[in-house]
C-alpha positions as CSV (number, residue, x, y, z in Angstrom):
1,X,111.4,67.1,104.8
2,X,108.1,65.8,103.7
3,X,106.6,67.4,100.6
4,X,102.9,67.3,99.6
5,X,101.3,68.4,96.4
6,X,98.5,71.0,96.2
7,X,96.6,71.2,92.9
8,X,94.6,74.3,92.2
9,X,91.9,74.2,89.6
10,X,89.4,77.0,88.8
11,X,86.8,77.0,86.1
12,X,88.4,77.7,82.7
13,X,91.8,78.4,84.4
14,X,94.7,76.1,84.1
15,X,95.8,73.7,86.8
16,X,99.0,74.4,88.7
17,X,100.6,72.0,91.0
18,X,102.6,73.4,93.9
19,X,105.1,71.5,96.0
20,X,104.8,72.8,99.6
21,X,106.1,71.5,102.9
22,X,103.6,70.6,105.6
23,X,104.1,74.0,107.4
24,X,103.1,76.0,104.3
25,X,100.2,73.7,103.5
26,X,98.9,74.1,107.0
27,X,99.3,77.9,106.9
28,X,97.4,77.9,103.6
29,X,94.6,75.7,104.9
30,X,94.3,77.7,108.1
31,X,94.2,81.1,106.3
32,X,91.6,79.8,103.7
33,X,89.4,78.4,106.5
34,X,89.6,81.5,108.7
35,X,88.7,83.8,105.8
36,X,86.1,81.5,104.3
37,X,87.9,81.4,101.0
38,X,89.3,78.6,98.9
39,X,92.9,77.8,99.0
40,X,93.1,78.7,95.3
41,X,91.6,82.1,96.0
42,X,94.2,82.7,98.7
43,X,97.0,81.7,96.4
44,X,95.7,84.0,93.6
45,X,95.4,86.9,95.9
46,X,98.9,86.4,97.2
47,X,100.3,86.2,93.7
48,X,98.5,89.4,92.7
49,X,99.7,91.2,95.8
50,X,103.3,90.1,95.7
51,X,103.9,90.1,91.9
52,X,102.7,93.5,91.0
53,X,99.0,93.8,90.4
54,X,97.6,96.0,93.1
55,X,94.3,97.8,93.7
56,X,94.3,101.4,92.5
57,X,94.7,104.1,95.2
58,X,91.8,106.3,96.2
59,X,93.4,109.2,94.2
60,X,93.7,106.9,91.1
61,X,90.0,106.0,91.5
62,X,88.7,109.5,92.0
63,X,91.2,111.7,90.0
64,X,88.5,112.6,87.4
65,X,86.6,114.2,90.2
66,X,89.5,116.4,91.4
67,X,88.6,120.0,90.9
68,X,85.0,119.2,90.0
69,X,83.5,120.8,93.2
70,X,83.0,124.6,93.2
71,X,83.2,126.8,96.2
72,X,85.8,128.5,98.4
73,X,89.2,127.1,97.9
74,X,89.9,127.5,101.6
75,X,86.8,126.8,103.6
76,X,88.6,128.1,106.7
77,X,88.0,131.6,105.4
78,X,84.3,131.3,105.8
79,X,82.9,132.7,109.0
80,X,80.8,130.1,110.8
81,X,79.0,131.0,113.9
82,X,79.7,128.8,116.9
83,X,82.9,127.2,115.5
84,X,86.4,128.1,116.5
85,X,87.2,131.6,117.8
86,X,84.6,134.3,117.5
């Protein structure tokens, strides 16, 4: 099996050298090109996704708004002309 080295350097970040076979290198290049991102950005994203850091859920992002809206608790109790059964 042939092994190539891919070095990833980003601004003030450290350099990491990965040993990947040709198949993985090609998959990384193809994905980076198809998404318009650098190979380093793709690798960082994959590390974040697969090693624990995730984007917060919608509930986590908006939980401070829960209960902030006043009005009928069950809007289905309001009588609206032209909707549903009359």
